[in-house]
C-alpha positions in Angstrom: -10.1 -13.9 72.2 -10.4 -10.2 71.4 -11.9 -7.8 73.9 -15.4 -6.4 73.1 -15.5 -3.2 71.1 -18.1 -1.0 72.7 -20.3 1.7 71.1 -22.4 3.9 73.4 -25.8 4.4 71.7 -28.3 6.8 73.3 -31.7 7.1 71.6 -35.3 6.0 71.6 -36.5 2.4 72.0 -39.7 0.6 71.1 -41.0 -2.8 72.3 -42.5 -3.5 68.9 -41.0 -2.4 65.6 -37.6 -1.1 64.5 -36.7 2.5 65.3 -34.0 4.1 67.5 -32.1 1.6 69.5 -34.5 -1.1 68.3 -33.2 -0.3 64.8 -29.5 0.5 65.5 -28.3 -2.1 68.0 -28.7 -5.2 65.8 -26.8 -3.7 62.8 -24.0 -2.7 65.1 -23.9 -6.3 66.6 -23.9 -7.8 63.1 -20.9 -5.7 62.3 -19.1 -7.2 65.3 -19.5 -4.3 67.7 -20.8 -4.5 71.3 -23.4 -1.7 71.9 -23.8 -0.2 75.3 -27.4 0.9 75.2 -29.3 3.7 76.9 -32.9 4.5 76.0 -34.2 8.1 75.9 -37.8 6.8 75.6 -39.6 3.5 76.0 -42.7 3.2 73.8 -44.9 0.3 73.0 -44.4 1.0 69.3 -43.2 3.8 67.0 -45.4 6.7 66.2 -45.9 5.5 62.6 -48.5 3.1 63.9 -50.5 5.9 65.4 -51.4 5.3 69.1 -48.6 4.3 71.4 -48.0 3.9 75.1 -44.9 4.5 77.2 -42.9 7.4 78.5 -40.1 9.8 77.7 -37.3 9.4 80.2 -35.8 12.3 82.0 -32.3 13.6 81.8 -31.8 12.5 85.4 -32.6 8.9 84.3 -30.0 9.0 81.6 -27.4 10.5 83.9 -28.2 7.9 86.5 -27.5 5.1 83.9 -24.3 6.8 82.9 -23.3 6.9 86.5 -23.7 3.2 86.8 -21.6 2.7 83.6 -19.0 5.0 85.0 -18.8 2.9 88.2 -18.1 -0.1 86.0 -15.4 1.8 84.0 -17.4 1.1 80.9 -17.6 4.7 79.4 -13.8 4.9 78.8 -14.0 1.6 76.9 -16.4 3.0 74.3 -14.9 3.7 70.9 -17.8 5.8 69.8 -21.1 7.5 70.8 -24.2 7.3 68.6 -27.1 9.6 69.4 -30.5 9.8 67.8 -34.1 10.6 69.0 -33.8 12.5 72.3 -37.3 12.9 73.6 -36.1 16.0 75.6 -33.4 18.6 74.9 -32.0 18.2 78.4 -31.0 14.6 77.5 -28.9 16.1 74.8 -26.8 17.9 77.4 -26.3 14.6 79.2 -25.1 13.0 76.0 -22.6 15.8 75.4 -21.3 15.3 78.9 -20.7 11.7 78.2 -19.0 12.5 74.9 -16.6 15.0 76.6 -15.8 12.4 79.3 -15.0 9.7 76.9 -12.9 12.0 74.8 -10.9 13.1 77.8 -10.3 9.4 78.8 -9.5 8.0 75.4 -8.2 10.9 73.3 -9.5 9.3 70.1 -13.2 8.5 69.8 -16.0 9.2 67.3 -19.3 11.0 68.1 -21.9 10.4 65.4 -25.0 12.5 65.9 -28.1 11.7 64.0 -30.1 14.9 64.6 -33.6 13.4 64.5 -36.1 16.2 64.2 -38.5 15.4 61.3 -38.9 14.7 57.6 -40.3 16.0 54.4 -44.1 15.7 54.5 -44.3 15.1 58.3 -42.5 18.3 59.3 -41.0 18.5 62.8 -42.0 15.7 65.2 -39.9 16.5 68.3 -40.4 18.6 71.4 -39.6 22.3 71.5 -36.0 23.0 72.2 -34.6 19.9 70.4 -34.0 21.6 67.0 -32.2 24.5 68.8 -30.1 22.0 70.8 -29.0 20.3 67.7 -28.3 23.5 65.8 -26.5 25.4 68.6 -24.9 22.6 70.7 -24.7 19.1 69.2 -23.4 19.9 65.7 -20.4 21.7 67.1 -19.4 18.7 69.3 -20.0 16.0 66.7 -17.4 14.4 64.5 -20.1 13.1 62.1 -23.7 14.2 61.6 -26.3 12.2 59.5 -29.3 14.5 58.9 -31.9 13.8 56.2 -32.4 16.8 53.8 -35.3 18.2 55.9 -33.2 18.1 59.1 -30.1 19.5 57.3 -32.3 22.4 56.2 -33.5 22.9 59.8 -29.9 23.1 60.9 -29.1 25.6 58.2 -32.3 27.6 58.6 -32.9 27.6 54.8 -33.6 25.2 51.9 -30.8 23.7 49.9 -31.2 24.1 46.1 -28.5 21.8 44.6 -25.8 19.3 45.4 -23.2 22.1 45.2 -25.2 24.2 47.6 -25.5 21.3 50.0 -21.7 20.8 49.8 -21.0 24.4 50.4 -23.4 24.5 53.4 -22.0 21.3 54.9 -18.5 22.9 54.8 -19.8 25.8 56.8 -20.5 23.5 59.7 -18.2 22.2 62.4 -18.3 18.4 62.0 -15.4 16.6 60.3 -18.0 14.9 58.1 -21.6 15.7 57.1 -23.7 13.0 55.5 -27.1 14.1 54.1 -29.6 11.4 53.4 -32.8 11.4 51.2 -31.4 14.3 49.1 -33.9 15.3 46.3 -32.7 18.7 45.2 -33.8 19.9 41.8 -30.6 18.6 40.1 -31.3 15.1 41.4 -33.4 13.1 38.8 -36.9 12.6 40.0 -36.6 8.8 39.8 -33.4 8.8 42.0 -32.5 9.4 45.6 -29.1 10.6 46.7 -27.0 10.4 49.8 -24.2 13.0 50.0 -21.1 12.8 52.2 -18.9 15.9 52.7 -15.5 16.2 54.4 -12.8 18.9 54.4 -11.1 17.4 51.3 -13.8 15.6 49.5 -17.5 15.1 48.6 -19.2 11.9 47.4 -22.6 10.9 46.3 -24.4 7.6 46.2 -27.4 7.5 43.9 -30.1 4.8 44.0 -33.5 4.3 42.4 -36.3 6.0 44.3 -38.5 3.2 45.8 -42.1 4.5 45.9 -43.2 2.6 49.0 -46.3 3.8 50.8 -45.9 4.1 53.7 -42.1 4.2 53.9 -40.8 2.0 56.7 -39.8 3.9 59.8 -36.3 3.6 61.3 -34.4 3.9 58.0 -32.2 6.8 59.2 -31.4 4.9 62.5 -30.3 1.8 60.5 -28.3 3.9 58.1 -26.4 5.8 60.9 -25.6 2.6 62.7 -24.2 0.9 59.6 -22.2 3.9 58.6 -20.7 4.3 62.0 -20.1 0.6 62.3 -18.2 0.4 59.0 -16.1 3.4 59.9 -15.1 1.8 63.2 -14.2 -1.4 61.3 -11.7 0.5 59.2 -13.6 1.7 56.1 -12.8 5.0 54.6 -15.9 7.3 54.4 -16.8 6.6 50.7 -16.7 2.8 51.3 -18.7 3.1 54.5 -21.2 5.3 52.7 -21.5 2.9 49.8 -22.1 0.0 52.2 -24.7 1.8 54.4 -26.7 3.0 51.4 -26.5 -0.3 49.6 -27.7 -2.3 52.7 -30.5 0.1 53.4 -31.7 0.1 49.8 -31.8 -3.6 49.7 -33.7 -3.8 53.0 -36.2 -1.3 51.6 -36.6 -3.5 48.5 -37.4 -6.5 50.7 -39.9 -4.6 52.9 -43.4 -6.1 52.7 -45.7 -3.6 51.1 -47.7 -1.8 53.7 -45.2 -2.6 56.5 -43.9 0.2 58.6 -40.7 -1.7 59.6 -37.6 -2.8 57.8 -37.0 -6.6 57.7 -33.9 -6.4 59.8 -34.1 -10.0 61.1 -35.4 -11.8 58.0 -32.8 -10.0 55.8 -30.0 -9.6 58.3 -27.5 -10.8 55.8 -28.0 -7.5 53.9 -26.5 -5.7 56.9 -23.2 -7.4 56.4 -23.1 -8.2 52.6 -25.7 -6.3 50.6 -26.7 -8.2 47.4 -26.8 -4.9 45.5 -23.9 -2.5 45.6 -24.0 1.3 44.8 -20.6 2.9 44.7 -19.9 6.3 46.1 -19.0 8.7 43.3 -16.7 11.7 43.9 -18.1 15.1 43.3 -16.0 17.8 41.7 -17.0 20.6 44.0 -14.4 23.0 45.5 -15.6 25.1 48.4 -13.8 26.5 51.4 -13.8 24.2 54.5 -14.0 25.7 57.9 -13.9 22.4 59.9 -11.1 20.2 61.4 -9.1 17.4 59.8 -9.6 13.7 59.1 -12.6 11.9 60.4 -10.7 9.1 62.3 
């Protein structure tokens, strides 16, 4: 019997619905990984439903849980760290401490940072200090970041105007790979949605039809990041992992009940492993200087 393959995931949690850890843990499990889960908030439901109850945990709370994991020698067993919605910028520093500790113990590990800050139409929906933390601290420490277009532009401090502009901007950042979701620059057809992945030696795009759901289900980025990370840890090259994550998410969105604010993760869990529709990653012929490090894994 093989040993568990642990992924430390530190993000929000809701009792009802699928966002944060409530969206990421199950996909990681379906891909054969064993999440080690720390919550940055505990809410009754996600904010898409309007009123909610619960609390944002302190950085001391997260550090206390990490201390308990350290005592069990669990941290050094983690192959990767996944971070999402923080609740408070100080929690981000606790995450970076854990990342540094695991790197020192293992040598090789993967830190995937989903810099959750906001979205087109909604704007920023996080506390002050969190955008600055991501821009000035987290991006430099991450191996992989997965912002949506709005969040990518927040990191840049300006809009992106084309795929080529997005590739050039991504290559000005520190991570080994930048994956931009929900890309709708003027050169993307209005009936399509693109996801762009950029590394030091390549760029790929996956294009899907735009699904005009109103409202869009919450937690899509959380599911996407978990699937992408899970497939990378299972041995996929980035274009294949990108194709799988986009295809699975698209099919989940197609199966979402109109009016629902949550993806059908349980009812359609087979899509997490074997999506019924497949969208291949297409290489982009964009040559721009790369300032970041080498291969992703």
